[in-house]
C-alpha positions in Angstrom: 98.1 116.4 106.0 98.8 113.4 108.3 96.1 110.9 108.9 96.3 108.2 111.6 94.0 105.2 111.6 93.6 103.1 114.7 94.5 99.5 113.8 95.6 97.0 116.4 96.2 94.4 113.7 97.5 96.8 110.9 94.7 95.5 108.6 91.4 96.9 109.8 90.1 99.9 111.6 89.8 99.1 115.3 88.0 101.0 118.2 88.8 102.0 121.7 91.0 104.8 120.3 92.2 105.8 123.8 93.7 102.4 124.4 95.0 101.8 120.9 98.8 101.7 120.5 98.9 100.9 116.8 98.2 103.4 114.1 98.5 103.3 110.3 99.8 106.7 109.3 99.2 108.2 105.9 100.4 111.4 104.3 98.0 113.1 102.0 99.1 115.7 99.6 97.3 118.8 98.3 95.8 116.8 95.5 94.3 114.2 97.8 96.8 111.5 96.9 97.9 109.4 99.9 100.6 106.9 100.8 101.3 105.0 103.9 104.0 106.9 105.7 104.5 104.9 108.9 103.1 102.4 111.4 103.1 103.3 115.0 103.5 100.4 117.3 103.8 102.1 120.7 104.5 100.6 124.1 101.7 100.0 126.5 102.4 103.2 128.5 101.9 105.3 125.4 98.2 104.4 125.0 96.5 107.8 125.1 94.1 106.6 127.9 97.0 106.6 130.4 99.5 108.9 128.8 99.6 112.4 130.2 102.6 114.1 128.5 102.4 116.7 125.8 104.6 115.0 123.2 102.5 112.0 122.1 103.0 111.0 118.4 99.3 111.1 117.8 99.4 114.9 118.5 101.4 115.3 115.3 98.5 114.0 113.3 95.8 116.2 111.6 93.1 113.5 111.6 92.4 110.2 113.4 90.0 107.7 111.9 88.8 105.1 114.4 86.0 102.6 114.9 85.1 104.0 118.3 86.1 106.5 121.0 84.7 108.4 123.9 83.9 112.1 124.1 86.9 112.7 126.3 89.2 111.3 123.6 87.6 113.6 121.0 88.0 116.6 123.2 91.6 115.8 124.1 92.6 115.3 120.5 90.8 118.6 119.5 92.8 120.4 122.2 95.9 119.3 120.3 94.5 120.3 116.9 93.6 116.7 115.8 90.2 116.0 114.2 88.6 112.6 115.0 86.2 110.7 112.8 84.6 107.5 114.2 83.1 105.0 111.8 81.8 101.4 111.4 83.9 101.1 108.2 86.5 98.5 108.8 88.7 99.0 105.7 91.3 101.7 106.3 91.7 102.6 102.6 88.0 102.8 102.0 87.6 105.1 105.0 90.5 107.3 104.0 89.2 107.7 100.4 85.7 108.6 101.6 87.1 111.1 104.1 89.3 112.7 101.4 86.4 112.8 98.9 84.2 114.3 101.7 81.8 111.4 101.4 79.9 110.1 104.4 81.1 107.1 106.4 78.9 104.7 108.2 78.4 105.8 111.8 80.3 104.0 114.5 78.7 101.2 116.6 77.8 102.3 120.1 80.8 102.9 122.3 81.0 100.9 125.5 83.1 103.2 127.7 83.6 101.3 130.9 86.7 101.9 133.1 87.8 99.9 136.1 
């Protein structure tokens, strides 16, 4: 399983998943053990909010953990077979462990979804 965590600073879980260009990527084995596999640092045009191709690196993930996203983001990722979990948890490893242990995460803060 491949898990991507939105993290603009590569330290904490950040929101606005559709505009995020940085992801911590973890591989998780069948026994629930994980290790950091990669860090995506994509160019601006690869932010999912404005990307319209079918070959985005995020589409290769099984799960995305984020601090916030809109319903369109969730539906788009589901169409590519990617589950999305939004949470107010800020620590990537705490969130990953809770998800792998099937424990609840704190719900995300309200999502302000304004577009110009």
